[in-house]
N, C-alpha and C positions, 0 to 999 in steps of 0.2 A: 396657500395651495398645499394639498396633501397627496402623496403617492400611496395608493392603497392596494394591498395584495390579499386575496383569499386563497389559502393554500393548505394542501396536504399532499405528500408525495405518493399517496395511494390514489389511483385513478377511480373514476366513477363515484366520487363522493359528493358531487353537486357544486363544486367550486366554480365551474364555468357558468352554470346557470345563475348562481348568486352574483357573479361578476357582471353578467349581462343585465340582470334585474336591478342591481345597484346603479349601473350606468343609466338605465332607463328612469328609475325613480328619482335619482339625484337631479338629472337633467330636467325632468318635468316639474321639479320643485324650484327651478330657477337657477340651479348651479350649472356652471359650465364644466362639461365632463369630456375627457378623452379616454377611450378604452384602447389599449394596445394589446393585440392578440399575438403573443410570442410563441404560440403553440403551432408546430408544423401541421397538425391535424385541423387547425383553424375552425374549431367547433363554434367559438363565439362569433366568428365572422359569418359562418353559415346561418347562425341564429339571426343575425342582423340582416343578412341578405334576404331571408324569408320575410323579414319585417319591412324592409325599405327598398327591396329590389336589388338589381345588380350593383355591385360596388367595385369600382376599378380605380386603384390609386395611380398617380402619375409614375410612381416608382415603387417597387416592392420594398417591404420592410428590410429584408436582407440586404438589398442593394443600398438602401439609405444608411444602414448601419456601416456598410463598407465605405460609403462616401461621407460619413460623419455628419449627416444632417437628416433628421426625421421628417421635416416639414413636407417634402414632396410626397410622402406616403399618407398624409392625413386626408381622410375623406369626410366631408360634412354630411351628416345624416339628418340632422334636425337643428333647430335654432340654437340649442345648447348642447348638442351631442355630436361628437366627432369619433371616428374610428380609424385606427391604423390596422388594416386587415392582416391576418396571418396567411401564410402560404407554405407550400411544401419545402421551399428553399431555406426556410429557417432551420431545417435539420442540418444544414451545412455550417451554421454559425459557430457551434462549439469548436469544430475543427479549425475554422478560420482564425480563432483566437490563440491557437497553440504557439504561435511565434512570439507572443507577448510574454513578458515576465509573469510568473504565477500571480502575484498580488495585483498587478495592473489589469490582467485579463478579466478579473471579477468585478471591475469598477467601470467598465466601458459604458454600459447603459446609463449609469448614474450621470456620467459626464454629458451624454447626448440628450438627457431629459432636461438638463438645466436651462437651455434656451426656451423651453416650452412652458416653464413653470408660471410665468406671469400671465399666460393665456387661459389658464384653467383653475377651477376650484378643486377639482379632483382629476388625477390621472390614475386609472385602474389598470393593473397589469394582470393578464391572464396567461398562465404558464402551463407547460406540460407536467404530468405527474411523474416527475423524475428527480433525481439528484444530478445536477450537471452544472457546467460553467454558466449556461444560460440562466438557470434558476438562481444560482449564486448572484448573478448580476441583478435579477429582479428583486431578490431579498435585500441586497445592499443598496438598491435604488429606492426602496420603500421607506415611507415614514411610519406606516401602520400596517400590521399584519393580523389577519383573523384566521385562525386555524379552523378547518371544517372537519367535523367528526361525524361520519356516518355511523349509526348505532349498530355496528356489526363488530364481532370480536377482533377480526383482522384489522379493521380500521382503527379500533381503539389502540392497538399496539402501534399502529402507524403514526397516530398523532403523538404518542409518547416519543417515538424516534424522531419525528419532525421537530418537536419542541427542543430536543437535545441538539439536533442539527442547527437550529436557529441560534441557540445559546452559544454553540461553538463558533459560528460565523460572527456573531456579535462580539465575542471575545477576541477572535483573531484580527478583526478589522476595527475594533473599537467603534463599532457602528452605533447609530443613535435610533434605529427603528424601535418602535414600541409594539409589543405583542398585546393587542387589544383584548384578546380572550379567545374562547373556543365556542363556536356555534354548533349545536347538535342538529344533524340532519337525520330525522327519523323517517324510516321507510313506512312505518305504520304505528299508529297510536295503540293498536290492539295487540301487536306482536309482543310476546313475552320477552324475547331476546332484546328487542328495541328498548323496552321500558327498563329491563334489568341493566343494560349497559349505560343507559341514560342516568339511572340512579347511581351506578358505580362511578361514572364520570363526575357527577355532581359532588359525590363524597370525596373523590380524589382531588379535583381541581377547585372546588368551592366557588368563590365569586368570579373566578376566571370564566366560568360557563355563562354564556349569555342567557338572560331570563327568557328571551323570546327564541324559540326553536323554529326550524324550518321542517315542514312535513312534506312527504311525497304528494304531489298533486298531478293528476292526469292532465289538467289544464296546461301545465308547464310543458308537457310533451307535445301538446297541440301547438303551443306557441312556437316551440323549436322547429316544428315541421311546417307550420302555416303562417307564422308571423305573430308578433306581439299584438294584443288587442287590449283596449281599455273600455269595455262596454259597461256603462253604469247600470244597465238593466239586466245584465247577465250575472247571475248569482255566483257562478264559478269564477268568472273573471274577478268579480268584486272581492270574494273571500281570499283568493290567491294573492291578489295585490295587497290586500290588508295585512296578510301574514308577513309578506316581505317588507311592507312599510313599517310594521312594528319593530322588526329586527333591525332595519336600516336606521330607524330613529334611535335605537339603542347604540348603534355604531357611532352615530353623530354625537350622542351624549358622552360616550366613552372618549371620543376625540376631543370633546369640548366645544363642538359646533352645533349644539342643540337649540340655540336661541334663534 
């Protein structure tokens, strides 16, 4: 079982979409997947609601974290896909941890995920684009992290700072998470700024850059608003899923689960 996090502390870089599509693709390939939406904005949850209908857990994620058991928050979406929905009250969690010692407050989520690990092949964490105790918890609970770099100059600087932040956390906690690499999220194949930053990133990070990039697709926006579809005769569905599938196969290869 692996805990997987797609991350950049800059917002709007596509990490939630990648998390949702990863959960969808892995589950449809026969892997048992749980996505945990830790973001108070609950964008991943809304994406799945538009795909599967209303999703109401027996207990909110925030309440389950307070009661030290996540199981009552798990919602079954499909035969291999589960979700712990996000909600606004997750904005209270950072404050609720302040009474704990500094080191312990960053390891709470790791402890609560342990009882779930035998139930899933993958647990995917979706987090807000911030630096916070909540994000520290997600990072330290993860086995593998993929940085998401949108090909804009501000995002490029952001991924450098994110990598430094991860390195510091790993050192401070002697953590074992592995940075799988950096996926390029290109807004446009034609935009000069996109191709220039993509080239610079490849020169700077070398093999850390995934061979398969993610490109902006209008179909993803439709899926977010109307629900995920897998229409074999729809060329836009097919091409978009193929793009994510190639990237996610590379994720599995880098983890060592490509067989």
